[in-house]
C-alpha positions as CSV (number, residue, x, y, z in Angstrom):
1,M,-65.1,18.1,-50.7
2,E,-64.7,16.4,-47.4
3,D,-61.2,15.5,-46.1
4,Q,-60.8,11.8,-45.4
5,Q,-58.6,10.7,-42.6
6,A,-55.8,8.3,-43.6
7,Y,-54.7,5.5,-41.4
8,R,-51.1,4.4,-40.9
9,L,-49.7,1.0,-40.1
10,Q,-46.1,0.1,-39.2
11,V,-45.0,-3.3,-40.5
12,R,-41.7,-5.0,-39.5
13,L,-39.9,-6.7,-42.4
14,S,-37.3,-9.3,-42.7
15,G,-35.5,-10.7,-45.7
16,L,-35.0,-7.5,-47.6
17,H,-31.5,-7.8,-49.1
18,C,-31.4,-4.9,-51.5
19,N,-33.2,-1.8,-52.8
20,G,-34.9,-4.0,-55.4
21,C,-36.6,-6.0,-52.6
22,A,-37.8,-2.8,-51.0
23,M,-39.2,-1.5,-54.2
24,R,-41.0,-4.8,-54.9
25,V,-42.7,-4.6,-51.5
26,K,-43.6,-1.0,-52.1
27,S,-45.0,-1.4,-55.6
28,T,-47.0,-4.5,-54.6
29,L,-48.6,-2.8,-51.6
30,E,-49.4,0.4,-53.6
31,E,-51.3,-1.8,-56.2
32,L,-53.8,-2.7,-53.4
33,P,-56.9,-0.5,-53.6
34,E,-56.9,0.3,-49.9
35,V,-53.3,1.6,-49.9
36,L,-52.6,5.2,-50.6
37,S,-48.8,4.9,-50.2
38,A,-46.1,2.6,-48.8
39,T,-42.7,3.7,-47.6
40,V,-40.2,0.9,-47.2
41,S,-37.0,1.4,-45.3
42,E,-34.6,-1.3,-46.2
43,G,-32.0,-0.3,-43.6
44,R,-34.5,-0.3,-40.8
45,D,-36.4,-3.4,-42.0
46,S,-39.7,-1.5,-41.7
47,C,-42.6,-0.3,-43.8
48,E,-45.1,2.4,-43.2
49,V,-48.4,1.9,-45.0
50,E,-50.9,4.7,-45.4
51,L,-54.5,3.4,-45.9
52,R,-57.6,5.1,-47.3
53,E,-59.7,3.9,-44.3
54,S,-59.3,2.0,-41.1
55,P,-58.1,-1.5,-42.0
56,G,-60.7,-4.2,-41.6
57,D,-58.0,-6.9,-41.6
58,P,-54.5,-5.5,-41.3
59,Q,-53.1,-9.0,-41.3
60,S,-54.0,-9.1,-45.0
61,L,-51.1,-6.7,-45.7
62,V,-48.7,-9.0,-43.9
63,S,-50.0,-11.9,-45.9
64,T,-49.4,-9.9,-49.1
65,I,-45.8,-9.2,-48.2
66,E,-45.2,-12.8,-47.1
67,A,-46.5,-14.0,-50.5
68,L,-43.5,-12.1,-52.0
69,G,-41.2,-14.3,-49.9
70,F,-40.4,-11.9,-47.1
71,S,-41.2,-12.1,-43.4
72,A,-43.6,-9.5,-42.0
73,S,-45.4,-8.6,-38.8
74,L,-47.5,-5.7,-37.6
75,D,-45.5,-3.4,-35.3
76,S,-47.4,-2.9,-32.1
């Protein structure tokens, strides 16, 4: 079996007020088929997303988070 390379994106978050908010972002992202895992750091207002393949449109992850009511931007 061939090893696949995972891709990581850093996302800056705003509006997380509690662990429940962080878990909501994490679980929503992890439901997306292209996402292997998401690690949300409430205290640092950031999220690391591990993807199965190179993101065609990384902005779609930002839109998904914003649809939950939080602010998000790709960390350059």
